[in-house]
C-alpha atoms as an extended CHARMM CRD file, in Angstrom:
* protein
*
       161  EXT
         1         1  MET       CA              0.0000000000        0.0000000000        0.0000000000  PROA      1               0.0000000000
         2         2  SER       CA              1.3350000000        3.4750000000       -0.8400000000  PROA      2               0.0000000000
         3         3  GLU       CA             -0.6040000000        6.6460000000        0.0320000000  PROA      3               0.0000000000
         4         4  HSD       CA              0.2750000000       10.2330000000        0.8880000000  PROA      4               0.0000000000
         5         5  ILE       CA              0.1690000000       11.0830000000        4.5730000000  PROA      5               0.0000000000
         6         6  ALA       CA              0.8420000000       14.0330000000        6.8660000000  PROA      6               0.0000000000
         7         7  VAL       CA              1.8460000000       13.0650000000       10.3880000000  PROA      7               0.0000000000
         8         8  THR       CA              3.0460000000       14.9980000000       13.4190000000  PROA      8               0.0000000000
         9         9  GLY       CA              5.0900000000       13.5430000000       16.2080000000  PROA      9               0.0000000000
        10        10  LEU       CA              8.2550000000       13.3210000000       18.2380000000  PROA      10              0.0000000000
        11        11  VAL       CA             11.6080000000       12.3160000000       16.7320000000  PROA      11              0.0000000000
        12        12  ALA       CA             12.2810000000        9.2640000000       18.9100000000  PROA      12              0.0000000000
        13        13  THR       CA             15.7510000000        8.2690000000       17.6670000000  PROA      13              0.0000000000
        14        14  THR       CA             18.8450000000       10.1750000000       16.6400000000  PROA      14              0.0000000000
        15        15  PRO       CA             18.5710000000       10.6870000000       12.8640000000  PROA      15              0.0000000000
        16        16  ARG       CA             20.9490000000        8.3510000000       11.0160000000  PROA      16              0.0000000000
        17        17  HSD       CA             22.6040000000        9.8580000000        7.9480000000  PROA      17              0.0000000000
        18        18  LEU       CA             24.5350000000        7.8940000000        5.3370000000  PROA      18              0.0000000000
        19        19  VAL       CA             25.6050000000        8.1590000000        1.7360000000  PROA      19              0.0000000000
        20        20  THR       CA             25.3650000000        5.0570000000       -0.4520000000  PROA      20              0.0000000000
        21        21  GLN       CA             28.1850000000        3.8820000000       -2.7130000000  PROA      21              0.0000000000
        22        22  ASP       CA             26.3060000000        5.5150000000       -5.6010000000  PROA      22              0.0000000000
        23        23  GLY       CA             26.3800000000        8.8670000000       -3.7750000000  PROA      23              0.0000000000
        24        24  LEU       CA             22.7080000000        8.9040000000       -2.6810000000  PROA      24              0.0000000000
        25        25  PRO       CA             22.2780000000       10.6920000000        0.6890000000  PROA      25              0.0000000000
        26        26  ILE       CA             19.7450000000        9.0220000000        3.0400000000  PROA      26              0.0000000000
        27        27  THR       CA             18.5980000000       10.1190000000        6.5020000000  PROA      27              0.0000000000
        28        28  SER       CA             16.1760000000        8.1170000000        8.6290000000  PROA      28              0.0000000000
        29        29  PHE       CA             14.6730000000        8.2220000000       12.1180000000  PROA      29              0.0000000000
        30        30  ARG       CA             11.7950000000        6.7560000000       14.1280000000  PROA      30              0.0000000000
        31        31  LEU       CA              8.7850000000        8.9810000000       14.7000000000  PROA      31              0.0000000000
        32        32  ALA       CA              6.3660000000        8.5100000000       17.6150000000  PROA      32              0.0000000000
        33        33  SER       CA              2.9350000000        9.9890000000       16.9220000000  PROA      33              0.0000000000
        34        34  SER       CA              0.3610000000       10.0830000000       19.7200000000  PROA      34              0.0000000000
        35        35  GLN       CA             -3.1700000000       11.3550000000       19.4850000000  PROA      35              0.0000000000
        36        36  ARG       CA             -4.1040000000       13.7310000000       22.2930000000  PROA      36              0.0000000000
        37        37  ARG       CA             -7.6110000000       14.5850000000       23.3480000000  PROA      37              0.0000000000
        38        38  PHE       CA             -9.0720000000       16.7720000000       26.0490000000  PROA      38              0.0000000000
        39        39  ASP       CA            -11.0610000000       14.8550000000       28.6740000000  PROA      39              0.0000000000
        40        40  ARG       CA            -13.6440000000       17.2980000000       30.0320000000  PROA      40              0.0000000000
        41        41  SER       CA            -14.5530000000       15.0890000000       32.9790000000  PROA      41              0.0000000000
        42        42  GLN       CA            -10.9120000000       15.0590000000       34.1900000000  PROA      42              0.0000000000
        43        43  ASN       CA            -10.2350000000       18.5760000000       32.8480000000  PROA      43              0.0000000000
        44        44  LYS       CA             -6.8930000000       17.5110000000       31.3280000000  PROA      44              0.0000000000
        45        45  TRP       CA             -5.2480000000       16.3080000000       28.1350000000  PROA      45              0.0000000000
        46        46  ILE       CA             -5.0780000000       12.5200000000       27.7070000000  PROA      46              0.0000000000
        47        47  GLU       CA             -2.4620000000       10.7950000000       25.5330000000  PROA      47              0.0000000000
        48        48  GLY       CA             -3.9040000000        8.1670000000       23.2150000000  PROA      48              0.0000000000
        49        49  GLU       CA             -2.1360000000        5.2420000000       21.5920000000  PROA      49              0.0000000000
        50        50  THR       CA              1.2260000000        5.8630000000       19.9340000000  PROA      50              0.0000000000
        51        51  ASN       CA              1.8010000000        5.0150000000       16.2840000000  PROA      51              0.0000000000
        52        52  TRP       CA              5.4060000000        4.3930000000       15.2330000000  PROA      52              0.0000000000
        53        53  TYR       CA              6.8210000000        5.2460000000       11.8150000000  PROA      53              0.0000000000
        54        54  THR       CA             10.2360000000        4.9100000000       10.2140000000  PROA      54              0.0000000000
        55        55  VAL       CA             10.8190000000        8.1410000000        8.2860000000  PROA      55              0.0000000000
        56        56  SER       CA             13.3320000000        8.1000000000        5.4200000000  PROA      56              0.0000000000
        57        57  ALA       CA             14.4660000000       11.0650000000        3.3410000000  PROA      57              0.0000000000
        58        58  PHE       CA             16.6180000000       11.0990000000        0.2300000000  PROA      58              0.0000000000
        59        59  ARG       CA             18.8610000000       13.5360000000       -1.6730000000  PROA      59              0.0000000000
        60        60  GLN       CA             18.8230000000       17.2200000000       -0.6040000000  PROA      60              0.0000000000
        61        61  LEU       CA             16.0230000000       16.6480000000        1.9180000000  PROA      61              0.0000000000
        62        62  ALA       CA             18.2170000000       14.0120000000        3.6190000000  PROA      62              0.0000000000
        63        63  ILE       CA             21.1680000000       16.4020000000        3.7870000000  PROA      63              0.0000000000
        64        64  ASN       CA             19.0850000000       19.2590000000        5.2060000000  PROA      64              0.0000000000
        65        65  GLU       CA             17.2650000000       16.9610000000        7.6150000000  PROA      65              0.0000000000
        66        66  SER       CA             20.5210000000       15.5230000000        8.9900000000  PROA      66              0.0000000000
        67        67  THR       CA             21.6290000000       18.9810000000       10.1740000000  PROA      67              0.0000000000
        68        68  SER       CA             18.2040000000       20.3480000000       11.1770000000  PROA      68              0.0000000000
        69        69  VAL       CA             16.3540000000       17.5700000000       13.0060000000  PROA      69              0.0000000000
        70        70  SER       CA             17.4000000000       16.0810000000       16.3500000000  PROA      70              0.0000000000
        71        71  LYS       CA             16.0780000000       13.4600000000       18.7410000000  PROA      71              0.0000000000
        72        72  GLY       CA             13.2930000000       15.0040000000       20.8170000000  PROA      72              0.0000000000
        73        73  ASP       CA             12.1800000000       17.5290000000       18.1760000000  PROA      73              0.0000000000
        74        74  ARG       CA              8.4910000000       17.8640000000       17.3580000000  PROA      74              0.0000000000
        75        75  VAL       CA              8.1010000000       17.6260000000       13.5810000000  PROA      75              0.0000000000
        76        76  ILE       CA              5.5800000000       17.4420000000       10.7660000000  PROA      76              0.0000000000
        77        77  VAL       CA              6.3020000000       14.9010000000        8.0300000000  PROA      77              0.0000000000
        78        78  ILE       CA              4.5740000000       14.7310000000        4.6580000000  PROA      78              0.0000000000
        79        79  GLY       CA              5.2780000000       11.7880000000        2.3850000000  PROA      79              0.0000000000
        80        80  LYS       CA              4.3240000000        8.4500000000        0.9470000000  PROA      80              0.0000000000
        81        81  LEU       CA              3.0960000000        5.8370000000        3.4220000000  PROA      81              0.0000000000
        82        82  HSD       CA              4.3430000000        2.2780000000        2.8970000000  PROA      82              0.0000000000
        83        83  VAL       CA              2.8700000000       -0.5520000000        4.9990000000  PROA      83              0.0000000000
        84        84  ARG       CA              4.5940000000       -3.9010000000        4.4950000000  PROA      84              0.0000000000
        85        85  ASP       CA              4.1660000000       -7.2800000000        6.1190000000  PROA      85              0.0000000000
        86        86  TRP       CA              7.4010000000       -9.1540000000        6.7720000000  PROA      86              0.0000000000
        87        87  ASP       CA              8.4210000000      -12.6210000000        7.9120000000  PROA      87              0.0000000000
        88        88  ASN       CA             12.0110000000      -13.6680000000        8.5820000000  PROA      88              0.0000000000
        89        89  GLY       CA             11.2140000000      -17.2860000000        9.4740000000  PROA      89              0.0000000000
        90        90  GLU       CA             11.4330000000      -16.7170000000       13.2300000000  PROA      90              0.0000000000
        91        91  ARG       CA              9.1530000000      -13.7170000000       13.5780000000  PROA      91              0.0000000000
        92        92  ALA       CA              6.5900000000      -11.8640000000       11.5110000000  PROA      92              0.0000000000
        93        93  GLY       CA              5.3470000000       -8.3010000000       11.6670000000  PROA      93              0.0000000000
        94        94  THR       CA              4.3490000000       -5.1720000000        9.8490000000  PROA      94              0.0000000000
        95        95  SER       CA              6.5980000000       -2.2170000000        9.0830000000  PROA      95              0.0000000000
        96        96  VAL       CA              5.1400000000        1.2420000000        8.6580000000  PROA      96              0.0000000000
        97        97  GLU       CA              7.3910000000        3.6300000000        6.7560000000  PROA      97              0.0000000000
        98        98  VAL       CA              7.0590000000        7.1770000000        5.4430000000  PROA      98              0.0000000000
        99        99  GLU       CA              9.1730000000        8.2010000000        2.4520000000  PROA      99              0.0000000000
       100       100  ALA       CA              9.4400000000       11.8930000000        3.3030000000  PROA      100             0.0000000000
       101       101  GLU       CA              8.7480000000       14.6000000000        0.7440000000  PROA      101             0.0000000000
       102       102  ALA       CA              8.7970000000       17.4250000000        3.3220000000  PROA      102             0.0000000000
       103       103  VAL       CA              9.8650000000       17.6590000000        6.9730000000  PROA      103             0.0000000000
       104       104  GLY       CA              9.6090000000       20.6540000000        9.2730000000  PROA      104             0.0000000000
       105       105  HSD       CA              9.4400000000       21.6050000000       12.9140000000  PROA      105             0.0000000000
       106       106  ASP       CA              5.9580000000       21.6550000000       14.4580000000  PROA      106             0.0000000000
       107       107  LEU       CA              5.5710000000       25.2780000000       15.5530000000  PROA      107             0.0000000000
       108       108  ASN       CA              2.7600000000       24.3650000000       17.9600000000  PROA      108             0.0000000000
       109       109  TRP       CA              5.5640000000       23.2750000000       20.3060000000  PROA      109             0.0000000000
       110       110  GLY       CA              8.2200000000       25.9630000000       19.8100000000  PROA      110             0.0000000000
       111       111  THR       CA              9.9880000000       28.3070000000       17.4400000000  PROA      111             0.0000000000
       112       112  SER       CA             12.3860000000       27.5860000000       14.6290000000  PROA      112             0.0000000000
       113       113  SER       CA             14.8590000000       29.4870000000       12.4720000000  PROA      113             0.0000000000
       114       114  PHE       CA             15.1780000000       28.8850000000        8.7340000000  PROA      114             0.0000000000
       115       115  THR       CA             18.3080000000       29.1120000000        6.6130000000  PROA      115             0.0000000000
       116       116  ARG       CA             17.8220000000       28.5690000000        2.9070000000  PROA      116             0.0000000000
       117       117  THR       CA             20.3340000000       26.3950000000        1.0770000000  PROA      117             0.0000000000
       118       118  ILE       CA             21.1880000000       27.3180000000       -2.4560000000  PROA      118             0.0000000000
       119       119  LEU       CA             22.7320000000       24.6890000000       -4.6590000000  PROA      119             0.0000000000
       120       120  VAL       CA             25.7150000000       25.7590000000       -6.7030000000  PROA      120             0.0000000000
       121       121  ARG       CA             26.1470000000       23.6910000000       -9.8170000000  PROA      121             0.0000000000
       122       122  GLU       CA             29.5890000000       22.3610000000      -10.5780000000  PROA      122             0.0000000000
       123       123  VAL       CA             31.4260000000       24.0720000000      -13.4190000000  PROA      123             0.0000000000
       124       124  THR       CA             33.2120000000       21.9020000000      -15.9580000000  PROA      124             0.0000000000
       125       125  ASP       CA             36.5620000000       22.9330000000      -17.4470000000  PROA      125             0.0000000000
       126       126  GLU       CA             34.8670000000       23.7450000000      -20.7850000000  PROA      126             0.0000000000
       127       127  GLU       CA             32.2750000000       25.9570000000      -19.0930000000  PROA      127             0.0000000000
       128       128  SER       CA             34.8600000000       27.7500000000      -16.9490000000  PROA      128             0.0000000000
       129       129  THR       CA             36.6980000000       28.9400000000      -20.0540000000  PROA      129             0.0000000000
       130       130  GLY       CA             34.4030000000       30.9540000000      -22.3050000000  PROA      130             0.0000000000
       131       131  SER       CA             34.5840000000       31.0510000000      -26.0910000000  PROA      131             0.0000000000
       132       132  ASN       CA             37.1340000000       33.8780000000      -25.8560000000  PROA      132             0.0000000000
       133       133  GLY       CA             39.3670000000       31.7760000000      -23.5850000000  PROA      133             0.0000000000
       134       134  ASN       CA             38.7490000000       33.9530000000      -20.5200000000  PROA      134             0.0000000000
       135       135  SER       CA             37.9470000000       32.2900000000      -17.2230000000  PROA      135             0.0000000000
       136       136  ASN       CA             34.3380000000       32.5690000000      -16.0010000000  PROA      136             0.0000000000
       137       137  ALA       CA             34.9460000000       30.3230000000      -12.9730000000  PROA      137             0.0000000000
       138       138  ASP       CA             34.7410000000       33.1980000000      -10.4830000000  PROA      138             0.0000000000
       139       139  ALA       CA             31.2730000000       34.2290000000      -11.6620000000  PROA      139             0.0000000000
       140       140  ASP       CA             29.9600000000       30.6590000000      -11.9380000000  PROA      140             0.0000000000
       141       141  ALA       CA             31.1870000000       29.6010000000       -8.4880000000  PROA      141             0.0000000000
       142       142  LEU       CA             29.3340000000       32.3110000000       -6.5560000000  PROA      142             0.0000000000
       143       143  ALA       CA             26.5360000000       31.4730000000       -4.1550000000  PROA      143             0.0000000000
       144       144  VAL       CA             24.3640000000       33.6850000000       -2.0050000000  PROA      144             0.0000000000
       145       145  ASP       CA             24.5430000000       33.2060000000        1.7630000000  PROA      145             0.0000000000
       146       146  THR       CA             20.9640000000       33.8660000000        2.9120000000  PROA      146             0.0000000000
       147       147  SER       CA             21.5580000000       33.1350000000        6.5910000000  PROA      147             0.0000000000
       148       148  THR       CA             21.8840000000       36.8150000000        7.5050000000  PROA      148             0.0000000000
       149       149  ALA       CA             19.0510000000       39.3010000000        7.6860000000  PROA      149             0.0000000000
       150       150  ALA       CA             21.2300000000       42.0580000000        6.2310000000  PROA      150             0.0000000000
       151       151  GLU       CA             22.1630000000       42.4200000000        2.5820000000  PROA      151             0.0000000000
       152       152  PRO       CA             23.2510000000       39.0270000000        1.1970000000  PROA      152             0.0000000000
       153       153  GLU       CA             26.9790000000       38.4080000000        1.0180000000  PROA      153             0.0000000000
       154       154  LEU       CA             28.3970000000       36.6930000000       -2.0290000000  PROA      154             0.0000000000
       155       155  VAL       CA             30.6070000000       33.7760000000       -1.1000000000  PROA      155             0.0000000000
       156       156  GLY       CA             32.7660000000       31.4990000000       -3.1960000000  PROA      156             0.0000000000
       157       157  ALA       CA             35.7270000000       31.9150000000       -5.4820000000  PROA      157             0.0000000000
       158       158  GLY       CA             36.5800000000       35.6140000000       -5.6070000000  PROA      158             0.0000000000
       159       159  LYS       CA             34.5060000000       37.1790000000       -2.7850000000  PROA      159             0.0000000000
       160       160  ARG       CA             32.6180000000       40.2450000000       -4.0090000000  PROA      160             0.0000000000
       161       161  LYS       CA             30.2910000000       42.7690000000       -2.4540000000  PROA      161             0.0000000000
């Protein structure tokens, strides 16, 4: 079964980040999602059952997630739900996984700060030398650092303002 799902919960394990031999970044963690409801007779919030998910992210999302999400964080995950039955001969069970398409902090529980990442494409030797033989590497290797509130600073080969 594969459906889209949005789930909120607590990051229950330290996110594990790895890069495959083919260069594919992957980050995964376990997410505990409990339903809360207000019990008027007791005048307090009651925790319901906890659902457990393995959340996996790939490519740029995996890289960003590995530096942004920590054990204990409250997050919102949007992605594809995969429910699979398994049997290894000794035991059988069901795994519930979410292939993340978006992950963010749940701002119902706190505040967060955002820093945008800008990908800088790699410049080949042919591209770095224009048709006139002049080097364009300085211009092609620039990226904007958006982590400051002030005017963006250009960083990279040949710093410029």
